[in-house]
C-alpha positions as CSV (number, residue, x, y, z in Angstrom):
1,M,96.9,94.2,64.0
2,Q,100.5,93.3,64.1
3,G,101.4,96.8,65.4
4,S,99.1,96.4,68.4
5,V,100.6,92.9,69.2
6,N,104.1,94.2,69.3
7,F,103.1,97.4,71.1
8,V,101.4,95.6,74.0
9,R,104.3,93.1,74.3
10,I,106.9,95.8,74.4
11,Y,105.1,98.1,76.9
12,H,104.1,95.2,79.1
13,N,107.8,94.7,79.8
14,D,108.4,98.4,80.3
15,I,105.5,98.6,82.8
16,N,106.9,95.7,84.7
17,G,110.1,97.7,85.0
18,L,108.2,100.0,87.3
19,N,107.8,97.2,89.9
20,S,109.9,99.2,92.4
21,I,107.2,101.9,92.4
22,W,104.3,99.6,92.6
23,W,105.7,97.6,95.6
24,H,107.2,100.6,97.4
25,K,105.8,101.0,100.9
26,S,106.2,104.8,101.3
27,I,104.4,105.7,98.1
28,T,100.7,106.1,98.8
29,K,98.0,104.2,96.9
30,N,96.6,107.5,95.7
31,R,100.0,108.4,94.2
32,K,100.4,105.0,92.6
33,L,96.9,105.3,91.1
34,Y,97.7,108.7,89.8
35,I,100.9,107.3,88.1
36,C,98.9,104.5,86.7
37,Q,96.1,106.7,85.3
38,T,98.5,109.2,83.8
39,T,101.3,107.1,82.4
40,I,100.2,103.5,82.2
41,T,96.8,104.2,80.7
42,S,98.4,106.6,78.2
43,I,101.0,104.0,77.2
44,L,98.4,101.3,76.8
45,V,95.9,103.3,74.7
46,Y,98.4,105.2,72.5
47,G,97.1,104.8,69.0
48,A,94.5,102.2,70.0
49,E,91.7,104.1,68.2
50,V,93.0,102.7,64.9
51,W,94.0,99.2,66.0
52,Q,92.1,96.0,65.2
53,I,92.6,94.4,68.5
54,P,92.1,90.6,68.8
55,T,90.6,89.2,71.9
56,T,93.9,87.8,73.0
57,E,95.5,91.2,72.9
58,I,92.5,92.7,74.8
59,N,93.1,90.1,77.5
60,K,96.8,91.1,77.7
61,I,96.0,94.7,78.0
62,L,93.5,94.0,80.8
63,S,96.0,91.7,82.6
64,T,98.6,94.4,82.4
65,E,96.3,97.0,83.9
66,M,95.2,94.5,86.6
67,G,98.8,93.6,87.3
68,V,99.6,97.2,88.0
69,L,96.6,97.7,90.3
70,R,97.4,94.4,92.1
71,R,101.0,95.4,92.7
72,S,99.9,98.9,93.8
73,A,97.6,97.3,96.3
74,K,100.6,95.2,97.5
75,K,98.7,91.9,96.8
76,S,100.6,89.2,95.0
77,R,98.8,86.7,92.7
78,M,99.7,84.0,95.2
79,E,97.2,85.5,97.7
80,R,94.5,84.8,95.1
81,T,92.7,88.1,95.8
82,K,89.8,88.6,93.3
83,N,90.1,91.4,90.8
84,D,87.0,93.1,92.1
85,R,88.5,93.2,95.6
86,I,91.8,94.7,94.2
87,K,89.8,97.4,92.4
88,E,87.9,98.1,95.6
89,I,91.1,98.5,97.6
90,M,92.6,100.8,94.9
91,G,89.3,102.9,94.8
92,V,88.6,102.2,91.1
93,K,85.7,99.9,91.4
94,G,82.9,101.0,89.1
95,Q,85.3,103.2,87.0
96,P,85.8,102.3,83.3
97,D,88.6,99.9,82.6
98,I,91.2,100.2,79.9
99,T,89.0,98.5,77.3
100,D,86.2,101.1,77.9
101,I,88.7,103.9,77.4
102,I,90.0,102.3,74.1
103,E,86.4,102.0,72.9
104,E,85.7,105.6,73.8
105,K,88.8,106.7,71.8
106,R,87.7,104.6,68.9
107,L,84.3,106.3,68.8
108,Q,85.9,109.7,69.1
109,W,88.2,108.8,66.1
110,Y,85.2,107.5,64.1
111,G,83.3,110.7,64.7
112,H,86.3,112.7,63.6
113,V,86.7,110.7,60.4
114,K,82.9,110.8,59.8
115,R,82.9,114.6,60.0
116,M,85.9,115.0,57.6
117,P,85.2,116.0,54.1
118,E,85.5,113.0,51.8
119,R,88.4,114.4,49.7
120,E,90.7,114.6,52.8
121,Y,90.8,110.9,53.4
122,Q,90.5,109.4,49.9
123,N,94.3,109.6,49.2
């Protein structure tokens, strides 16, 4: 649990370091979404299949993801645009969010461990 807490905190700051990309006017929304899906999602779910994630950390992960989408859509929090509207603008409404991806990875890991012979993981 402690590992996930530090991990999310560290990478939240790194992701915020990419603000110049998220707010850049000449980078298209599709390109920003591609960057988000390839790098940010990878960063946020790295090793998550073995984490015990408390609710507060899940909320931080979701807010980090939403922050990236919000900045990519060029909407500040001061505009009070709803998250569903941001997802609609970015074209990701109805797609799985980061917690769904983490859950999928956990289930894949569980299936992998379940299929392992017992002697391999008893050490």
